[in-house]
N, C-alpha and C positions, 0 to 999 in steps of 0.2 A: 817289237817286230814279231809278226806271226811266224810260225815255224815254216810254213810253205814258202813264204817270201824269203826267209833266211836260207832255206835249202837252195832256192834258185840263185840268190845273190852270192852266197859264200861258196857253194859247191859248183856253181855254174850249171845247174840242172835245168832242163826244159820244164815246162809246167807239168807235162805228163810224167816225167821222171820224178819230179818232186812229189806228185800225188802218190805214185807207186811207192816211193821211199817212205812217205808218211804212213801208208797202209802197212808196210812191213814193220816200221817202228811201233805202230799201234799194236799189232799182233805180238811182236817180240816183248814189249814192255808188259802187256796184259798177261802174257804167259809167265813172266818172271816175278810178279808181285804176289804176295799171299792172297788167298781167296777173299778175305775180308776187305782188301783194298781194291779188288778188281772193279767194283762199281765206281769208285772214285777215279780210277785211271780211265775207264770208259767215258765218264762224264767229261774229264779233262780233254781227251782227244776229240770228243764230239763238240765241245765248245770251240776248240781250235778250228775244226772243220766249218762250223757255222760262221765264225769270224772271217775265214778265208772266202767262203761263199759270198758273204755280205760285201767284202772288199772287192771281189770280182764283179759283182753287180754294180757297185758304185763306180768302178773304173769304166765299165761299159756305158753307164749313164753320163759320165763326164767326157766320153769320147765323141767329139763333134762329128766324126764320120758315121757314127751309129744312128744319127738323127736325120 
């Protein structure tokens, strides 16, 4: 399960709240890891964002009201 979906389901956040929480987590974690790991953390969060965007597009494509 991707992080944004989990934030919405487990914490009961709206999509906007989940995105903002994700951004805060990204900044927080990025600031806590040693510099040599910062690139890895950035890539990890970027991958999560890409998966969430892809899932959002897929949901819209499968929504019969969108066609």
